C-alpha positions as CSV (number, residue, x, y, z in Angstrom):
1,M,-51.5,-80.7,13.1
2,L,-51.4,-78.7,16.7
3,L,-50.1,-75.4,17.2
4,V,-49.4,-75.1,21.2
5,C,-48.2,-71.8,22.8
6,A,-48.6,-72.9,26.1
7,V,-46.3,-74.4,28.5
8,A,-46.0,-78.1,29.8
9,C,-47.5,-78.8,33.1
10,H,-44.1,-79.5,34.6
11,T,-42.9,-76.1,34.4
12,R,-46.7,-75.0,35.7
13,G,-45.4,-77.5,38.5
14,A,-42.3,-76.2,38.9
15,A,-44.4,-72.3,39.4
16,L,-47.1,-73.5,41.6
17,G,-44.1,-75.9,43.9
18,K,-42.3,-72.7,44.9
19,L,-44.9,-70.8,45.8
20,L,-45.9,-73.0,48.5
21,E,-42.8,-72.9,49.3
22,H,-43.0,-69.5,49.2
23,E,-46.0,-69.2,51.6
24,G,-44.8,-71.4,54.2
25,I,-47.4,-74.7,53.0
26,E,-46.3,-78.2,55.0
27,A,-49.3,-79.9,53.8
28,V,-52.0,-79.6,50.6
29,V,-55.1,-81.5,49.5
30,P,-55.4,-81.2,45.9
31,V,-58.9,-81.2,43.9
32,W,-59.1,-81.9,40.3
33,R,-61.4,-82.5,37.7
34,S,-60.4,-85.9,35.8
35,D,-59.2,-84.7,32.1
36,V,-55.5,-84.9,30.9
37,W,-55.4,-81.7,32.0
38,G,-55.8,-82.4,35.3
39,D,-54.8,-85.3,35.8
40,G,-51.1,-84.6,34.0
41,L,-51.0,-80.9,36.1
42,R,-51.5,-82.3,39.2
43,E,-48.5,-84.5,38.7
44,A,-46.3,-82.3,38.1
45,G,-46.9,-80.5,41.5
46,Q,-46.8,-83.6,43.3
47,K,-43.4,-83.9,41.6
48,E,-42.3,-80.1,42.8
49,F,-43.9,-79.3,46.2
50,V,-41.4,-79.7,49.2
51,G,-43.4,-79.2,52.0
52,S,-44.1,-82.6,54.6
53,V,-47.4,-84.2,52.8
54,M,-49.6,-83.5,49.5
55,D,-52.9,-85.5,50.4
56,A,-53.9,-88.5,47.4
57,G,-56.5,-85.7,47.1
58,I,-60.4,-85.6,45.7
59,R,-60.6,-86.3,42.0
60,Y,-64.2,-85.6,40.7
61,D,-65.6,-86.4,37.3
62,V,-65.6,-83.5,34.3
63,D,-69.8,-84.0,34.0
64,T,-70.4,-83.5,37.7
65,E,-72.9,-80.4,38.4
66,E,-73.1,-81.3,42.7
67,F,-70.3,-80.9,44.7
68,T,-71.9,-81.0,48.2
69,A,-70.3,-84.2,49.3
70,L,-66.8,-83.8,47.8
71,A,-66.5,-80.4,50.4
72,E,-67.5,-82.6,53.2
73,D,-65.1,-85.3,51.5
74,L,-62.1,-82.2,51.5
75,A,-63.4,-80.4,55.3
76,G,-62.7,-84.2,56.8
77,R,-58.7,-84.2,55.2
78,V,-57.9,-80.7,55.8
79,Q,-59.4,-80.6,59.4
80,K,-56.9,-83.6,59.7
81,Y,-53.4,-81.5,58.5
82,V,-54.8,-78.2,60.6
83,D,-55.0,-80.8,63.4
84,E,-50.9,-82.0,62.2
85,Y,-49.4,-78.2,61.1
86,G,-51.6,-75.4,62.3
87,A,-53.8,-74.0,59.5
88,E,-51.8,-71.3,58.0
89,K,-49.6,-73.9,57.2
90,V,-52.3,-76.3,55.5
91,A,-54.1,-75.1,52.1
92,V,-56.4,-76.7,49.1
93,W,-55.3,-76.5,46.5
94,H,-58.2,-76.3,42.9
95,L,-57.8,-77.4,39.0
96,G,-60.9,-76.7,37.6
97,F,-62.8,-74.6,35.0
98,S,-65.9,-73.3,35.5
99,E,-67.0,-75.8,38.4
100,M,-64.8,-73.7,41.2
101,L,-67.9,-71.8,41.6
102,Q,-70.2,-74.0,42.7
103,I,-67.3,-76.0,44.5
104,V,-66.5,-72.2,46.8
105,Q,-70.4,-72.6,47.4
106,D,-70.5,-75.3,48.4
107,A,-67.4,-75.2,50.7
108,S,-68.1,-72.2,52.5
109,I,-70.2,-73.7,54.8
110,H,-67.8,-75.6,56.3
111,E,-66.0,-73.5,58.6
112,I,-62.0,-75.4,59.0
113,L,-62.5,-74.7,54.9
114,G,-62.4,-71.0,55.3
115,D,-59.6,-71.1,57.8
116,V,-56.1,-72.1,55.1
117,R,-55.7,-70.5,52.2
118,W,-56.5,-72.0,48.5
119,F,-54.1,-71.8,45.5
120,G,-55.0,-72.2,42.0
121,S,-53.9,-72.4,38.7
122,G,-54.4,-71.2,35.1
123,P,-57.7,-71.4,33.9
124,N,-60.0,-69.4,37.0
125,T,-57.0,-66.7,37.1
126,K,-59.0,-62.9,36.8
127,E,-62.0,-65.2,36.6
128,I,-64.8,-62.2,36.9
129,N,-68.3,-64.9,37.9
130,L,-65.7,-65.9,41.4
131,I,-66.4,-62.5,42.7
132,N,-69.1,-61.3,41.0
133,D,-70.7,-64.2,43.3
134,A,-71.5,-62.8,46.4
135,I,-70.8,-66.0,48.4
136,G,-67.9,-66.4,46.5
137,K,-65.9,-63.3,46.8
138,E,-66.4,-63.2,50.4
139,F,-65.0,-66.8,50.5
140,L,-61.7,-66.6,48.2
141,T,-61.1,-62.9,49.4
142,G,-61.1,-64.9,53.6
143,V,-58.8,-67.6,52.0
144,Q,-56.9,-65.0,49.9
145,F,-57.3,-67.5,47.0
146,T,-54.1,-67.1,44.7
147,M,-52.9,-68.4,41.5
148,I,-50.5,-68.8,39.1
149,H,-50.7,-67.7,35.1
150,A,-48.2,-67.9,32.4
151,A,-46.9,-64.4,31.9
152,P,-47.7,-62.3,28.9
153,S,-44.9,-60.1,27.9
154,K,-43.8,-56.5,28.3
155,G,-44.7,-54.3,25.5
156,P,-46.9,-53.1,22.9
157,V,-48.0,-56.1,21.6
158,A,-49.4,-57.3,25.2
159,D,-51.0,-54.3,25.3
160,R,-52.8,-54.4,22.2
161,V,-54.1,-57.7,22.9
162,F,-54.7,-56.9,26.1
163,K,-57.2,-53.6,24.8
164,H,-58.7,-55.6,22.3
165,V,-60.5,-58.2,24.2
166,E,-61.1,-55.6,26.9
167,G,-62.7,-53.2,24.4
168,E,-65.0,-56.5,22.6
169,L,-65.5,-58.5,26.0
170,R,-65.8,-55.3,28.6
171,R,-62.9,-57.6,30.8
172,E,-59.6,-57.9,30.7
173,P,-57.9,-61.2,29.5
174,N,-56.2,-63.8,30.5
175,S,-52.3,-64.8,29.0
176,Y,-54.4,-67.6,27.1
177,S,-55.7,-64.6,24.9
178,H,-51.9,-63.7,24.3
179,A,-50.6,-67.4,23.6
180,A,-54.2,-66.9,20.9
181,Y,-52.5,-64.0,19.2
182,D,-49.1,-65.1,19.0
183,A,-50.0,-68.9,17.4
184,V,-52.2,-67.3,14.6
185,W,-49.0,-65.1,14.1
186,I,-46.4,-68.5,14.6
187,A,-48.1,-69.5,11.7
188,G,-49.2,-66.8,9.6
189,L,-45.8,-66.3,9.6
190,A,-44.7,-70.1,9.0
191,I,-46.6,-69.8,5.5
192,S,-45.8,-66.9,4.7
193,E,-41.2,-67.9,5.3
194,I,-42.4,-71.3,2.9
195,Q,-44.7,-69.9,-0.2
196,D,-46.8,-73.0,0.8
197,T,-50.1,-74.7,3.1
198,D,-48.6,-78.4,3.3
199,A,-48.8,-79.0,6.7
200,L,-46.1,-81.3,7.0
201,K,-43.7,-78.5,6.0
202,I,-45.4,-76.2,8.3
203,R,-44.7,-78.4,11.3
204,E,-41.2,-78.6,10.4
205,I,-40.5,-75.1,9.8
206,L,-42.6,-74.1,13.3
207,P,-39.8,-74.4,16.3
208,D,-37.3,-72.2,14.0
209,I,-40.2,-69.5,13.5
210,A,-41.4,-69.9,16.8
211,A,-37.6,-69.5,18.4
212,E,-37.6,-66.1,16.7
213,Y,-40.4,-64.7,16.8
214,S,-41.5,-62.5,19.9
215,G,-45.3,-61.2,20.6
216,A,-47.5,-61.4,23.6
217,L,-46.4,-64.2,25.6
218,G,-42.2,-62.7,25.0
219,S,-39.5,-64.9,22.7
220,I,-41.1,-68.5,23.2
221,T,-38.9,-70.9,22.4
222,F,-40.8,-75.2,21.8
223,N,-39.3,-78.2,23.3
224,E,-39.4,-81.4,21.7
225,A,-42.5,-81.9,22.4
226,G,-44.0,-79.1,20.9
227,D,-44.4,-76.8,23.9
228,G,-43.2,-73.8,25.4
229,S,-40.3,-74.2,27.1
230,S,-39.7,-71.8,29.5
231,I,-42.1,-68.9,30.8
232,D,-41.9,-66.6,33.9
233,Y,-45.7,-66.7,35.9
234,D,-47.6,-64.3,37.1
235,V,-49.0,-64.0,40.9
236,W,-52.8,-63.2,40.7
237,S,-55.2,-63.6,44.0
238,V,-58.6,-61.8,45.3
239,R,-57.8,-59.1,47.9
240,D,-60.8,-57.1,49.2
241,G,-63.1,-59.0,46.7
242,M,-61.0,-57.6,43.7
243,W,-57.9,-59.8,41.2
244,N,-54.7,-58.2,42.3
245,Q,-51.6,-59.2,41.1
246,I,-49.1,-60.1,43.8
247,G,-45.8,-60.6,42.0
248,R,-44.4,-63.4,39.9
249,Y,-41.9,-66.7,39.7
250,S,-39.1,-66.7,37.4
251,Q,-38.0,-69.5,35.7
252,A,-34.4,-68.5,35.2
253,D,-34.5,-68.2,38.6
254,D,-36.3,-70.6,40.4
255,A,-38.2,-68.0,42.5
256,V,-41.6,-66.3,43.5
257,E,-41.6,-62.5,44.3
258,L,-44.1,-60.8,46.4
259,A,-44.8,-57.4,45.5
260,G,-44.3,-55.7,48.7
261,S,-45.8,-51.5,49.2
262,A,-44.1,-49.5,47.4
263,P,-43.7,-45.2,46.8
264,G,-46.1,-44.5,43.9
265,I,-45.2,-42.0,40.9
266,S,-47.0,-39.2,39.5
267,G,-45.9,-36.4,36.9
268,E,-43.8,-36.1,34.9
269,I,-40.8,-37.7,35.0
270,T,-37.9,-36.6,32.1
271,I,-35.6,-38.6,30.9
272,G,-32.9,-37.4,28.4
273,R,-32.1,-37.8,24.4
274,L,-28.8,-38.1,23.0
275,A,-29.0,-38.1,19.2
276,D,-26.5,-36.8,15.9
277,E,-29.4,-35.6,14.2
278,D,-26.4,-33.4,12.0
279,S,-24.9,-36.7,11.1
280,T,-24.3,-37.7,7.4
281,S,-25.6,-41.2,8.5
282,S,-29.7,-41.3,7.2
283,H,-30.0,-43.9,10.6
284,Y,-30.0,-41.2,13.3
285,A,-33.3,-39.2,11.6
286,E,-34.7,-42.6,12.0
287,N,-33.7,-43.9,15.3
288,V,-35.7,-40.7,16.6
289,E,-38.7,-41.1,14.6
290,A,-38.4,-44.3,16.7
291,T,-37.8,-42.3,19.8
292,E,-40.6,-40.5,19.3
293,L,-43.4,-43.1,18.9
294,A,-42.4,-45.2,21.8
295,L,-42.6,-42.0,23.5
296,V,-46.2,-41.4,22.6
297,E,-47.5,-45.0,22.4
298,F,-45.6,-45.0,25.7
299,N,-47.6,-43.0,27.3
300,R,-51.2,-44.2,25.9
301,H,-49.9,-47.0,27.1
302,L,-49.7,-45.0,31.5
303,D,-53.4,-43.3,30.5
304,E,-55.2,-46.6,29.8
305,I,-53.6,-48.9,32.9
306,G,-54.6,-45.6,34.9
307,E,-51.0,-44.7,36.2
308,G,-51.0,-41.4,37.9
309,W,-47.2,-40.4,35.6
310,S,-46.2,-39.5,32.2
311,L,-42.9,-39.6,30.9
312,V,-40.7,-36.9,29.0
313,M,-37.8,-37.0,26.8
314,K,-35.4,-33.9,26.5
315,G,-33.4,-34.4,23.3
316,A,-30.0,-33.0,22.8
317,D,-27.9,-32.9,20.0
318,Y,-23.9,-34.0,19.7
319,D,-21.3,-35.3,18.5
320,P,-18.1,-37.6,20.4
321,S,-16.3,-34.2,21.6
322,T,-19.6,-32.9,22.4
323,A,-21.9,-35.9,24.1
324,L,-19.4,-35.1,27.2
325,V,-21.1,-32.0,27.6
326,E,-24.7,-32.8,27.0
327,I,-24.2,-35.5,29.8
328,K,-23.4,-33.5,31.8
329,K,-25.7,-30.8,31.0
330,F,-27.9,-33.2,31.5
331,D,-27.1,-34.4,34.9
332,S,-27.0,-30.7,36.5
333,E,-30.8,-31.0,35.7
334,G,-31.1,-33.8,37.2
335,I,-32.1,-36.3,33.9
336,K,-29.9,-39.7,35.0
337,I,-31.7,-41.7,32.3
338,I,-30.3,-41.0,28.7
339,I,-31.7,-43.2,25.9
340,G,-28.1,-42.7,23.3
341,P,-25.6,-41.1,22.3
342,E,-26.0,-44.3,19.1
343,N,-22.0,-44.6,18.8
344,S,-19.2,-46.0,20.3
345,A,-16.8,-43.5,19.8
346,A,-20.2,-41.1,22.1
347,V,-20.3,-43.6,24.1
348,K,-16.8,-43.9,25.1
349,E,-16.6,-40.5,25.6
350,V,-19.2,-40.6,28.4
351,K,-18.8,-43.8,30.2
352,E,-16.6,-42.8,33.1
353,Y,-19.1,-39.6,33.8
354,V,-22.0,-42.1,33.7
355,D,-20.8,-44.5,36.4
356,S,-19.2,-42.5,38.4
357,N,-22.4,-40.1,38.5
358,G,-24.9,-43.3,38.8
359,M,-26.2,-42.4,35.6
360,V,-28.0,-45.1,32.7
361,I,-27.5,-45.2,29.2
362,L,-29.9,-47.5,27.1
363,N,-28.2,-47.6,23.8
364,C,-29.7,-48.5,20.6
365,C,-26.8,-48.8,18.3
366,S,-23.3,-49.0,19.7
367,T,-21.6,-52.5,18.9
368,A,-17.9,-52.2,19.8
369,P,-16.9,-55.1,21.8
370,E,-14.6,-52.7,24.3
371,L,-17.4,-51.8,25.7
372,A,-18.5,-54.7,26.9
373,V,-18.3,-54.4,30.4
374,K,-21.0,-54.6,33.1
375,D,-22.1,-50.4,33.7
376,G,-24.3,-48.2,33.2
377,I,-24.9,-48.7,29.9
378,F,-27.4,-51.6,28.6
379,R,-26.9,-52.0,24.7
380,L,-29.6,-53.2,22.9
381,V,-27.5,-54.9,19.6
382,T,-25.1,-57.3,20.0
383,D,-21.8,-56.3,20.3
384,D,-19.4,-57.4,17.6
385,T,-18.0,-59.9,18.2
386,K,-20.5,-61.3,16.7
387,Q,-20.9,-59.5,13.5
388,G,-17.4,-60.3,12.8
389,A,-17.9,-64.1,13.4
390,A,-21.0,-63.2,10.6
391,L,-19.1,-61.4,8.2
392,A,-16.7,-64.0,8.0
393,G,-19.1,-66.5,7.3
394,I,-20.8,-64.6,4.6
395,L,-17.2,-64.0,3.0
396,E,-16.6,-67.6,3.6
397,H,-19.7,-68.7,1.9
398,E,-19.1,-66.5,-0.7
399,G,-16.1,-68.1,-1.8
400,I,-13.5,-64.8,-1.5
401,E,-10.2,-65.6,0.0
402,A,-8.9,-62.4,0.3
403,I,-10.5,-59.1,1.6
404,V,-9.1,-55.7,2.3
405,P,-10.7,-53.9,5.2
406,V,-10.9,-49.8,5.2
407,W,-12.3,-48.3,8.3
408,R,-13.1,-45.8,10.5
409,G,-10.4,-45.1,12.9
410,D,-12.5,-45.1,16.1
411,V,-13.2,-47.6,18.9
412,W,-16.1,-49.1,17.0
413,G,-14.4,-49.7,13.0
414,D,-11.0,-50.8,15.3
415,G,-13.3,-53.1,17.3
416,L,-15.3,-54.6,14.2
417,I,-11.8,-55.3,11.9
418,E,-10.3,-56.7,15.4
419,S,-13.5,-59.0,15.4
420,L,-13.4,-59.7,11.5
421,Q,-9.5,-60.4,11.9
422,A,-10.0,-62.9,14.7
423,E,-12.4,-65.0,12.5
424,Y,-11.5,-64.6,9.7
425,V,-7.4,-66.1,9.9
426,E,-8.3,-69.6,9.2
427,L,-10.8,-68.8,6.4
428,G,-8.4,-66.5,3.7
429,V,-5.6,-63.8,3.4
430,M,-6.4,-60.2,5.7
431,D,-4.5,-57.1,4.5
432,D,-3.5,-54.8,7.5
433,G,-6.0,-52.5,5.6
434,I,-6.5,-48.5,5.5
435,R,-7.7,-46.9,8.4
436,Y,-9.1,-43.4,8.5
437,D,-9.8,-40.9,11.0
438,A,-13.1,-40.8,11.5
439,D,-13.2,-37.0,10.8
440,A,-12.3,-37.0,7.6
441,S,-14.4,-36.3,4.3
442,E,-11.9,-36.3,1.5
443,F,-10.9,-39.6,0.9
444,A,-8.6,-39.1,-2.8
445,G,-5.6,-40.9,-1.3
446,H,-7.4,-43.4,0.2
447,A,-9.3,-44.5,-2.6
448,E,-6.2,-44.7,-4.9
449,E,-4.0,-46.3,-1.8
450,L,-6.9,-48.9,-1.9
451,A,-6.8,-49.8,-5.8
452,S,-2.9,-50.5,-5.5
453,R,-3.5,-53.0,-2.6
454,V,-6.9,-54.4,-4.3
455,Q,-4.6,-55.0,-7.4
456,E,-1.9,-57.4,-6.1
457,Y,-4.9,-59.8,-4.4
458,A,-6.9,-59.6,-7.6
459,D,-3.7,-60.7,-9.4
460,L,-2.6,-63.3,-6.7
461,Y,-6.8,-64.8,-6.7
462,G,-8.8,-63.4,-9.1
463,A,-10.6,-60.1,-8.8
464,E,-13.8,-62.8,-8.4
465,K,-12.1,-64.6,-5.2
466,T,-11.1,-61.1,-3.6
467,A,-12.8,-58.0,-1.7
468,V,-13.0,-55.2,-0.2
469,M,-14.6,-55.2,3.4
470,Y,-16.2,-51.7,4.3
471,A,-16.9,-50.2,7.6
472,G,-17.6,-46.8,8.1
473,F,-20.9,-44.4,8.8
474,G,-22.1,-41.7,6.6
475,E,-19.0,-40.9,4.9
476,I,-19.1,-44.6,2.7
477,A,-21.0,-42.3,0.3
478,D,-17.8,-39.5,-0.1
479,F,-15.8,-42.7,-0.3
480,V,-17.4,-44.6,-2.5
481,R,-17.1,-41.3,-4.9
482,A,-13.8,-41.5,-4.3
483,A,-13.0,-45.5,-5.3
484,A,-15.3,-44.8,-8.2
485,S,-12.3,-43.7,-10.1
486,H,-10.5,-46.6,-10.1
487,E,-11.7,-49.3,-12.6
488,I,-10.3,-52.0,-10.0
489,L,-12.1,-51.2,-7.4
490,G,-15.9,-52.0,-9.4
491,D,-13.9,-54.9,-10.6
492,V,-14.5,-57.0,-6.3
493,R,-17.0,-57.3,-4.2
494,W,-17.2,-54.8,-1.4
495,F,-18.9,-55.8,1.5
496,G,-20.1,-54.0,4.8
497,S,-21.5,-53.9,8.1
498,D,-24.4,-52.6,10.3
499,A,-23.9,-48.8,9.9
500,S,-23.6,-49.0,6.1
501,T,-26.8,-50.9,5.6
502,K,-30.0,-49.9,4.0
503,E,-27.9,-46.4,3.8
504,V,-29.7,-44.3,1.7
505,S,-26.8,-42.1,0.5
506,I,-25.5,-44.4,-2.1
507,I,-28.5,-45.5,-4.0
508,N,-30.0,-41.9,-4.3
509,E,-27.1,-40.1,-6.5
510,P,-27.2,-42.3,-9.9
511,A,-23.1,-42.4,-10.2
512,L,-22.8,-43.9,-6.6
513,A,-26.6,-46.0,-7.2
514,E,-24.2,-47.6,-10.4
515,F,-20.9,-48.2,-8.3
516,S,-23.3,-50.3,-5.8
517,Q,-25.0,-51.7,-8.4
518,K,-21.5,-52.8,-10.4
519,I,-19.7,-54.3,-7.1
520,L,-22.7,-55.6,-5.6
521,F,-22.6,-54.4,-2.0
522,T,-23.5,-56.4,0.9
523,A,-23.8,-55.7,4.3
524,I,-25.6,-56.6,7.6
525,Q,-27.2,-56.0,10.7
526,V,-29.5,-57.4,13.4
527,G,-32.0,-59.3,11.4
528,T,-35.9,-59.2,13.7
529,Q,-38.1,-61.5,12.8
530,K,-41.9,-59.8,11.3
531,N,-44.2,-58.8,14.8
532,P,-46.7,-56.7,14.7
533,T,-44.2,-53.7,16.8
534,R,-41.4,-53.8,14.2
535,E,-44.1,-53.2,11.8
536,L,-45.3,-50.4,13.1
537,V,-42.2,-49.0,14.1
538,E,-41.5,-49.6,10.2
539,R,-44.9,-48.1,9.0
540,H,-43.8,-44.9,10.8
541,V,-40.4,-44.1,9.8
542,M,-41.5,-44.0,6.3
543,D,-44.8,-42.0,6.9
544,V,-42.5,-39.5,8.0
545,L,-39.1,-40.0,5.8
546,G,-40.4,-42.1,3.0
547,R,-38.2,-44.5,3.8
548,S,-37.5,-48.2,5.0
549,P,-35.8,-48.1,8.6
550,S,-32.1,-50.1,9.3
551,T,-33.0,-52.6,12.8
552,Y,-31.2,-49.4,15.3
553,A,-35.0,-48.1,14.6
554,S,-36.5,-51.2,15.9
555,S,-33.8,-50.9,18.9
556,A,-34.2,-47.3,19.6
557,Y,-37.6,-47.9,20.0
558,D,-37.3,-50.4,23.1
559,A,-35.0,-48.2,24.0
560,V,-38.2,-45.5,25.0
561,W,-40.5,-48.6,26.0
562,I,-37.7,-50.4,28.4
563,A,-36.5,-47.3,30.5
564,G,-40.2,-46.0,31.1
565,L,-41.4,-50.0,31.8
566,A,-38.1,-50.0,34.6
567,I,-39.5,-46.6,36.3
568,S,-42.8,-48.3,36.6
569,E,-41.4,-51.5,37.9
570,A,-39.3,-49.8,40.4
571,R,-41.7,-47.7,41.2
572,S,-38.9,-44.8,41.3
573,S,-37.6,-42.3,38.9
574,D,-34.2,-43.2,40.6
575,A,-31.3,-44.3,38.4
576,A,-29.6,-46.5,40.9
577,A,-33.7,-48.7,41.1
578,V,-34.2,-48.0,37.0
579,R,-30.4,-49.4,36.7
580,D,-31.3,-52.7,39.2
581,V,-34.5,-53.4,37.2
582,I,-33.3,-52.9,33.8
583,P,-32.4,-56.7,33.3
584,L,-35.9,-58.5,34.4
585,V,-37.8,-55.5,32.5
586,A,-35.5,-56.4,29.2
587,E,-36.3,-60.3,30.1
588,M,-39.7,-59.6,30.1
589,Y,-40.3,-57.2,27.6
590,S,-40.8,-57.8,24.2
591,G,-41.0,-55.5,21.3
592,A,-39.8,-53.8,17.5
593,I,-36.4,-56.4,17.6
594,G,-38.1,-59.5,19.7
595,S,-37.0,-60.1,22.2
596,T,-34.0,-57.8,24.2
597,K,-32.7,-60.7,27.0
598,L,-29.8,-58.8,28.0
599,N,-25.7,-60.6,28.8
600,E,-23.9,-60.0,31.7
601,A,-22.3,-57.2,30.0
602,G,-25.7,-55.9,29.5
603,D,-25.8,-55.8,26.0
604,L,-27.9,-57.7,23.6
605,E,-27.7,-61.5,24.5
606,Q,-27.7,-63.3,20.9
607,A,-29.3,-62.4,17.4
608,N,-29.3,-63.6,14.3
609,Y,-28.0,-61.2,11.0
610,D,-29.8,-60.3,8.3
611,I,-27.8,-60.2,5.0
612,W,-28.9,-57.0,2.7
613,G,-27.8,-56.0,-0.9
614,V,-28.0,-53.5,-3.2
615,R,-29.3,-55.0,-6.3
616,D,-31.0,-52.5,-9.4
617,G,-30.6,-49.3,-7.5
618,Q,-32.3,-50.5,-4.0
619,W,-31.1,-52.3,-0.9
620,V,-33.2,-56.2,-1.3
621,L,-33.3,-58.3,1.8
622,L,-31.1,-61.1,0.4
623,G,-30.8,-64.1,3.5
624,R,-29.8,-64.3,7.3
625,Y,-26.6,-65.4,8.6
626,V,-27.8,-68.0,12.1
627,H,-25.5,-68.3,14.8
628,T,-27.2,-71.3,16.2
629,G,-25.8,-73.1,13.5
630,D,-23.9,-71.4,11.5
631,V,-26.2,-71.2,8.7
632,I,-26.2,-68.8,5.7
633,G,-29.5,-68.5,3.4
634,L,-28.3,-65.8,0.3
635,G,-31.5,-65.9,-2.3
């Protein structure tokens, strides 16, 4: 069995073709080693080249050690095209390994070969021997030797690989190191998933594991041939005797963008954080801890790559009624890039001001469909149209034919229940339900009404086919406490949304834990495949708070990194400039939640949902709802 984390030649050929087009090259003379890699890449490059002519080129044996004749042949071919197109429109394209240094040394005696551009691909990117050699350094600087190489993701996983290799070998790694790292993780996750080392079983599950994994190379999707099907490429060049990254090829845009001169940033750059730190929900403390960890990790990243600036985060508490006041305070202090607020009601409250005043919000937790519009608010979660579909699918899977919804009366609760209703209408009966005020703290009356409604459906369909659907925040503990006094409410299943998943208040109190166990309380949240960064976040929250966090904490961690990387990418803390690059940065980044690619509304494009339940007094992972095939696994 072969585990492939690199990309097929045709994608590399497309990137090279676009680079040559960008640089105005009309005639190319390829020089390549005669093996399956060299032959395949040369063929792919020829198909993608849009200039006037690609010469038949020079193919050399992999065991060749002396290249004098090759250099002479190359000089003759290049001269012919220079005479026709001009030196500035002619290039040499070399495909090889370490033998390139000898080729360069032999080529350096031919003046014409130093008058044209040279390009390469893959293995020789950042090769230190090429610039440690005096002849190689001078020649490659003169021809502005430029290469493309698979781009690692931006984020803590890629950072970790970079630091390890550099520390061990005293040189910068290329992206093959990142691919090797991811290969081990994907293989290990596959073994863990099936609890078996049988090669055929592992091979069968690898594509699914890879599709959910996000690591040093970012998101990885295998094509039908088992190769990575989509990746961007960094553009590297020898300038002034040193390797420099000068741009990037985006496969999604099929375009090359080379870096121009950009103003630097220095000193401390302050972003804001709005967190409901006094909330009854346990999730908010987890989110705060995750953002603090991210701040430390991101500033360590800046220090290690020699950036002359650091990120500072100023925090503020809020509730939906004060969120706008706090946003205005941040704005008055010149702080226009904000992490949070977490809940949808608060986001709705500040949205108009944020958009009108050129601010940017990176949000970990707001899921209301009403807010899924293109604006300055970027949400690292999917909106609840997807959660509604997942909940409906799970209810059907569990044999539920009638549900009574109970929900928090705000933009989030209303949106989620509306989404669920749209999905469940063809599957079963959904009562009009009970909508309670977002400020409610006493639920005896609501529980009594709920008991009456549930009894009606239990009489019609049976208790085993009737369920309560609860959509609320930390007030769930008070609601469950009131519901526990009604026998019928303990006889039916209860289901919940992402906001209730792993809520510790209903398992920390013995009576609530007993009731939650009795009703087999089951809830969902956006799921992430195991990856090194998610484990880092979970360990940190566990160490500080003594509990495993929800996925929101991972999104909060990633929000800080994306904010910082966007500032770095824009070379500016100007909110408008940062806003413009966030979608690109999010697509390139790989973090705790895995892929953070955003849709047109600026929300997380797609996600699966983990299914959690209270069993034996603890939150237990039961299975997963997979959007790609609406497949549910409950174990």
